[in-house]
N, C-alpha and C positions, 0 to 999 in steps of 0.2 A: 534595524530598529534602535540601535545605539544612537546613530545620526538623527534619526527623527526625534529621539528623546531629547537631544541637544537643542535641536531646532526649536522643538515645542517649549522647552525651559526658557530659551533665550527670548522667543517671541513674546510668550506670556509674561515673562519677568519685565520685559520692557514696556509692555502695555499697562501692567500693574504699576511699576515705577512712574510712568508717564502720568498716570490717573494722580498719584499721590502728589507730584511735583506741580501739577496745574493748579492746586488749590492753595490759595493764600494762608488759610487757617489749617494747620497741620492736623488739628482734630477731626476736621471734615475729610482732609486727604486720607488719613489713617482709615476712617470709616468706608470711604470708597474703594480703598485698596482690598479691605477685607471682603466687601461685596463681589469685587472682581475675582478674587481668589475662590471665594466659594462657588461662583457660577461656573469658573473655569474647570474646576475640579468636582463639580456636581455633588458638593459636600452638603450636609445638613446644617452645620454651624461652622463658624471660624471665630475665634476667640484669641484676645491678647490678655495676658495675665502679668501683672506688675508686682514686684516685690515692695513691701514697706516693712523694713526690719525684718523681723523672724516670721512675717506673714506675706501672703500674696493674695491679691484680689483680682477679679475680672474687671477690666476697664473699658474694653471695646468688645462688640459682638455684632456678627452678622448672622442670621438665621434664615432658613426658607420660610416662605409666607405661611406655610400651614403649621408652623411650629411656634411655640411661646418663647419668649426670651427667657434665659436663665442666669445672666450675668449679675442681677441683683442678689441672687440667691448664692452665689459662689464669691462671697467676700470674707476677707480676713481669716484664710486658711492658714493654718500653721504649715510652714515650709516643710518640716521635718515629716509631715504625713504624705508628702509629695517627693521625698527623697528617692523612691525607686525609680520615678520618671527621671530625675535630675540625673541618676547614675547611669541612665540608659543613654543620654546624650553621647554621641561618639565624638571623634576628632573633628568632624564637620559641624558639630553642635546640633545634631538631629537625632531625634527618636522616632522609629518607624516600627509601629505596633499593629501588626496584621490581625491579630486575634486579641482583642482588647480583655474579653472574659478570661482567656487563658491566662494573660499576663497578671490580672487581677488575683487569680488562684495561686499563681506561683510567687506572688508579692504580697502576703498577708497583710503588710503594713500599709498597703496602698489603697487608696480611695478616689476613684475619678471625679466625685462630687457631681458629676452630671449623669443623669440616667440615658440608658439606651445606647451607651458607646460600644460600637462593635469594632470598629477600626480607627485607629488615631495615628496622625503624624504631628509632631510637635518639633518646634525649633527654639532653641536656647538663645534669649536675647541677651547679649552682652555688649559693653562698651568699654574700651580700653582695659579688658580684662576683669571688668565688675560685672557681676550677674544683675540683669535688670528683671527678669522674668522669662516668660516663654509664650509662643504661640501655640495654638491647637486648631487643626483642621479635623474635624469630627465627622466620621462616616463618609468619606469621599467614596465615589463610585469604585467598584472593583476595577474597572478599566482605567481609571484615572489614579488609582492608588500609588503605583511606582512613580508616576510623573509627578504626584503630590510631593514626594520627598525631594525630587529634583528641583522643582520650582521653589519649594519652601527654603531650601538649603541657599538658594541665590537671593531669595528676598529677605532672609531673617536680618542680614546686616543692614540692610537698607531701612527695615522697619525699626531697627534700634536706632538708626540715625534719625528717622522721623520722630521717634519719641524723644530723642534729645532736642530736636528743633521745636518740638512742642513745648518743651519746658523753657526753652529759651524764649519762646514767643510769649508764653505765660508771664515769665519774669519781666518782660519789656513791656507787657500790658499792665501789669501791676504797678511798675515803675511810673508808666505815664499816666495812672490814675490815682497814685498815692503822693501825698505830701512827705518829702523826704525827712524834714525836721521832726515831725510829730508822730507819722505813720497813720494819720487820718486820711480821707480822700482829699483830693485837690479839685480844683474847678472843673477840670475835665471828668474826673470822677462823679461830681455832682451831676454832670450834664448826662453821663451815661446811666447813673443810677435812676435818674427821673425817666428814662426810656423804659425801665423794667417795672415801672409802678402800674398795677392794674387799675382799670377804671371802677368807679364806684366805691371808693375807700376814703375815709377822713384821714387827712394828713395835719400834722402841727409842724410849722416851720419856727424854729426858735433861732434868733440871730443874737450873737454875742460879740461884744467888742471890749478888748482889754483896755482899761483905763491906765493912763500913766507910763505906758512902755517906752515912748520916746525919752522921758526923763530918766527911766532906768538905764536906757541904752547910752545917753549922754554922761551919766553920772557913774555908773557902775560897770559900763561896757556891754557890748553886744552878746557876750557868751552868757552873761547873766540875764539878758533879755531873752535869748533863746531858751534858756532853762525855763524862765516864766511861760514862754509860748507852750513848750512841752507840758508843763504842769497843768496849764489851762486846758489843754487838749485832752490829758489823760482824765481830769475830772469829768468832762463830757463823757467819754469813753465808758467810764465807770457807771453811767447810769443805766437803771435796768428798763427792760422793755424792748421792743422792736424798733431800735433806732439806729440811724447813720450819721456820722459826723464828717463834716468837710472843713477844710481850711480855705476861705475864700480869698483872703489876702494876708497881708503881714500879721495883723493882729485881729482878724475878724474870722469868726466861724459861724457856721449854720448847723442845726441838728434837725434831721426830718425824722418825726417818730409816726409810726404807722398806726392806724386804728385809734387815734387820740382825738377826743372831744374837747370842748373848751374847758372843762373842769380838770380832765387829764393833763392838758397842756399847761395849765395854771400851777397844777401840783409839780410837774416837771421843772418849771421855772422856779418856784419856791424851793425845790430840793436843790437846784443848782445855785441860787443864792446862798442857801445855808451852807453848801460844801465850799464855796469860794470864800465866804466869809470866815470859816474856820480855818481855811488855808492861808489867809491873809492877802487873798488876791482880789481886786477890785475890777468886776466885770459888768459892763452895762448890757442888758437883756431885753428882748422884745419878741413877741411870737404873734403868730396868726394861724387860724384854723380854716382849712379850705377842703373841698372835695375833688377827687380825680374824676374825669380828666382836667387838667389845667390849661385853660386856653391860653393864657399869658403868663408865663413865670416871670417875667421883667416886672409885671404889676404887682405880683405877690411879693417879690423881693423888695421892691419900692415901699410897699406898705410895712413890712415887718422891719425895714431899715428905719423908717420914720417912727415906729414905736421903740426901737432900741435907741434912737437918739433922744427920744424923749426921756427914757430912763437914765440916759447919760447926763442930760440937763439936771435931771432931779439929783443925781449923785453929786455933781460939781456944784449944784446950787446948795446943797446941804453942807458940802465942805467949805464953800465960800459965799456965806450969806450976804 
């Protein structure tokens, strides 16, 4: 039986790990790994809880089809209320609780937060000695209960590595869609953002172009010019409403405002002009309002670009009559 348990653990662990590694997106890999663990151990639920400061929240969940998800209801739980579980983790970072009601009774301060827990196998997720959270296999079948501990002890370290890879993946995704100078979105971010827009909503595109940046760079240096770009972006970010800001080029920005009609778009532009004027920044602005889906984004950008340049001519014409 011991040999069979080892074989079962190794075969199932290899299958679960292979499932996780096949996915380019770690989020998808983690979800599929939980599904495989749940089916293999005939469990009712499998969850991952992650720590955020002094709290812990469920971030991934698999459950049987006849059950309702509970992850959204177990958020921001004080870690102190789960201290009995943490204290149960052994040298292998496992907690195997065969009689959950009895465990709750003998640990008055412990609350499982999930109803109907009879048996529980939990693995402590750690990375380089730092506690990340824990896994929970809830109500595995009685036959699979002991194997659940063996399997999860093998997978706990790999799940922690998957969480680290997910964080790296998210960080790289953020870097690839964020302008590093200003913190607003970049061109790629703008392209990806457009893919998330639902059909049937009104959008205002506001295009802005800094005036006099080249002269500032030439006379005061690029550091001063960069500071001006950051300041201009921050003013856009400070606008209220459902907006997204993107830096499209050196001194060019675009704002996308959701659910904005012509009057609202004009108010946004007027607000921007007032803010830039009070900050001593000269910014040419143009806008256009359209409905999703947008058949040709290049045509929209071309139209708003022309309106921005008309505003730029007005500004320079006023300065140099």
